[in-house]
N, C-alpha and C positions, 0 to 999 in steps of 0.2 A: 255662400261660395259662388264666386263669379269666375267662370272659366273662359278665357279668351274674349271677354266681353269688350266691345269698343267703347269703353266708358268715357273717352274723350273724343269719340267720333272716328269714322273711317276716313273722313277728310275734314278740313277746317277752312272753309271758303266763305267769301262775302256773298256769293250768290247761292241760291237754294237754301236760305236760312230756315225755311219751314221743314226741311228734311230732318228726320229724327237722328240721322247718322252724321249730321253736320256739327262738328265740335264748336262752331261759332253760333249755332242756332239757339233760340230761347229754350228749347227743351233740355239740351245737355248743359247749357249754361246755368239753368235753374237748378238742375240736379246737383251740379258741382260747385255751387256758390258757397262762399264762406271758407274759413280756414280748414275745416274738416269736410271731406267729400262723402262721408258716410252718415247714416242715421244714428243718433245717440242711442246707446243701449246695447243692441246686438253686436256681436263680434263679426267682422267682415274679413273674408279671405279672397284675394284675387290671384289667379294663376295665369301666367303669360309665357309666351314663347321668347326664346332668345333670337329673334330676328326672322323666324319662319312662319309667322302668322300672316296670312294674306290680307287680313283686315287691319293690320297694324304696320303698314308699309309707307315709306316716305315718297314712293312713286305711285302714280295713279293707274298703273297697269291693270289692276284687278277691278277697277271701277270704270273701265272703258276709256281712260285718259292716260295712256302711256307717255312718259316724259314730263308729265305735269306734277309738280310737288303737291303732296296732300296736306302738308303741315302736321302730319302725324308720324310718330316714331314707334318703335317696338315697345316703348314704355307707356303707350296710350292706355292699356287696360288697368294700370296701377291707379289706386285711389289714396289720397291723403287720409290717414286715419285707419286704414285697413292693414292687415298683414299681407304684404305683397311678395309673392314668390315667383322666381324665374325658373322654369322647368328645363331649360336647355333647348336643343334643336327639335322641338316638337312643332307640328303644324297646328292650324286653327282648331280642328276637331279634336286633336290629341290633347289639347289643354284640358279636356274633360274626360276623354276615354283612355288615355295612355295609363299603364300601370303606375308610372311616376305620379300622375295626377291623382289616381286612387289613393296612393300612399299618403299624399299631402292632405287630401280631403279627410281621410280616415283619422289621421293624427290631429287634425284641427277639431274634429267632432268628438272623438273618443279620448283625446289627450294621451294617447300611447301609440306605439307602432302596431300596424296590423300583424296578425300572426302569419299571414301568407299573402302573396300577391297573385298566385295562380288560383284556378277554380278547382275545388275539391270535387272529384267525380262521384256521381251517384251510381249505385249498382243498376238501377233501372231509371230510364229517363222518360218523362211524359211531356209531350209537346202539343201546343195549340196556339191559336192566334186569330187574327182578323184579316179578312180579305177586303181591300179597299181598291178604288179605281181612279182613273184619270179621264173623267168625262170632258170631251172637248180638248183633250191633251193637257188638262190641268190636274195635277195630283191633288187628291182630297183624302180625308180620313173617314169618309162616309162608307158604310158597309155596302158590299156588293152581294146580292142574293143570286142564287142559281149558279154560282161558280163551282166548277168541279175541281176538287183538290185530291191528288193522288200522291202517296209517299212510298218511296222504294229504298231499300237498303242496297248499297253499292259495294263493289270491290274497289278497294283503295288503289289498286294498281292500274285498272283500265276503265273504271266507271261502268262496268257491266252490272246489270241488275242481279241481285241475289234473291232468287225465289220470286213469289208473287208480290203484289202490292201489300204494304203494311196497313194502308188506309185508303179508302176510296169513298168519297161522299160529296154531295153538293151542299153549298151553304144555304141557310135559311135567310129570313128577313134581317137577322142580326149580323149577317156576314161572318159568323164565327166558323172556324174549322177545327177539327180535332175533338178530343185528344187522341194521340197516337203514342204507343209505347215503342221505345227504341233503346238500343244498347249505347252506353257512353263512348264506345269506340267505333260506332258505325258511321261511315260517310253516308250522306243521304241525298237523294234526288226528290225534290218536291215539284210536282207538275201542276200548274194552274191553267185551267181552261175557262175563259169567261167571254161572253158575247162582246164583239167589237174590238177585241184585243188579240195579239199573238198568243198562241199557246206557249207559255213560258216555263222552261225547265230550269229550276234553281238547283245549283249544286253547292252543297254546304259541307264544311268540316264536321266531324262528330260533335254532338252537343254533350258536354260532360255532365250537365245537370238539367233538370226540368225547367221549362219556361212556358208561360201562357201569353207571351208577347212576340211569338214568331209570326209577325204580320207579313202578309203577302200582297204585292201589287204587280199586276201584269206589266210587262215591258210595253213601251209605246209602239204603236203601229210602225212597221218597217217602212222607211222612205223608199222611193222607187229604186235608188241605187243599191240599197241593201236587199230589197226583195228580189233583185236580179242576181244576187250572189247565190252560190250553192248553199252556203251556211253562214250564219252570223253568231259569233260567240262574244259575249260581253263579260269583262271582269270588272267587278264593282267593289269599292271599299267604302261602305257607308259610314264607318266610324273613324275615318281618317282620309288623308290624301296620299297620292303617290308622289314621293320625293326623289328626284334624280339629281345628283348621284347618291343621295342619302340612303336610298333603299335599293334592294334587289327587286326589280319588277320584270317578270318574264311571262309572256303569254305565248304558248306554243313554241317555247325555246328562244323567243326573240324579245328584245327590249322594245316596247311599243313606241311607234313614231308619233302617236297622238298625245303623248304625255310630255309636257314641257319640263325642262330642267330648271333648277334654281328653286325659288320659293314654291313649295308644294301648293298646287291649286286644282289639280285634276284628280277626280276620284273614280273615273270610268275610262276604260280603254276598250276598243272594239276590234275584233279580228274577223275578217271576211275571207271565206274559203271557197274555192271553186267546187262545182258539183261533183267532180271526181273524188273529192275528199270528204263528202258527207258520210257520217256514220263512224268516223274514226275518233279515238280519244284525243282530247286537247288538254294540256297541262297548264294550269295557272299557278304561278309562284310569286308570292310576296314575302320577302325575307324568309322566315322559317315556316310559313304556312303554305302548304301545297294541296291543291284541289284538282282532281281530274274530272273533266266534263266530257260530254259527247257532242259532236257536231250534228245538229238536226237539220233537215231540209227546210230552207226558207220558203221553198215553193209550196209547202204545206202550211205556211203561216206559223212556223215554229222558230223559237229563238232560245239559245242557251245562255244562262247567266251564272257565272262563277261569283258567288257572293262571299267575300272574305269576312272572317270573324274579327281579325286583328288589324 
């Protein structure tokens, strides 16, 4: 299954032929040579967007050359010899993470329709994961030891903490945190404190089922402009992009100015609040997912992250 893969390149130019994303380069030309572009034997499925995949665009805006034709179209991910499906107005990430993608992947593997597309809730949820870092500002998957992880149950209305911490512990050499038990309807705040990084307050929708891959990575150090703000709140969509006007995207009741309209390409938006508004609730809304966070003081090296699930 190939989801939004640039099988014919992100661009097709005579220069930069050594680039793996150049459709005219020897790498992709070799993979795609012959009447069939797939390996004999296994069944191949490609899923692609109907025009909203930022890596399958005729214009070079997303590779730093706006106005320059890329030589690639939205059909770029399709392969001769594969089952090629168009999912509609999904973005690049959604070609893998959208419920529509799940349905097609399931049908392709199982040979039948899935019984459901939503997640069946468990009566008790057990969560754990890995803490990783950004040494020198570069994200890695390497474990971080000595990081303090705290987990709190929240009120869905105002992000007030309900009772004491559900979990408080520092990571060992393996960087693992957890497990912690939670209810399937509990909004959560996960606080990560690690050396050299801002104390990051993650706000999450309830987890309907258990997971051992709730990985945490502290936000990058605040630049001077943000450090001078009273509070900084980030809304992040790791499994997709914000599409305007396709989606409803509101942070603190306003449509973000740092999210471009048209082809979805932004997955993060940042809200900066004055010192007089530190401590108040901030609502992040993406379509039907609503998460309430708290504005923490940037002067204390703290930052709030609304991490969307969908």
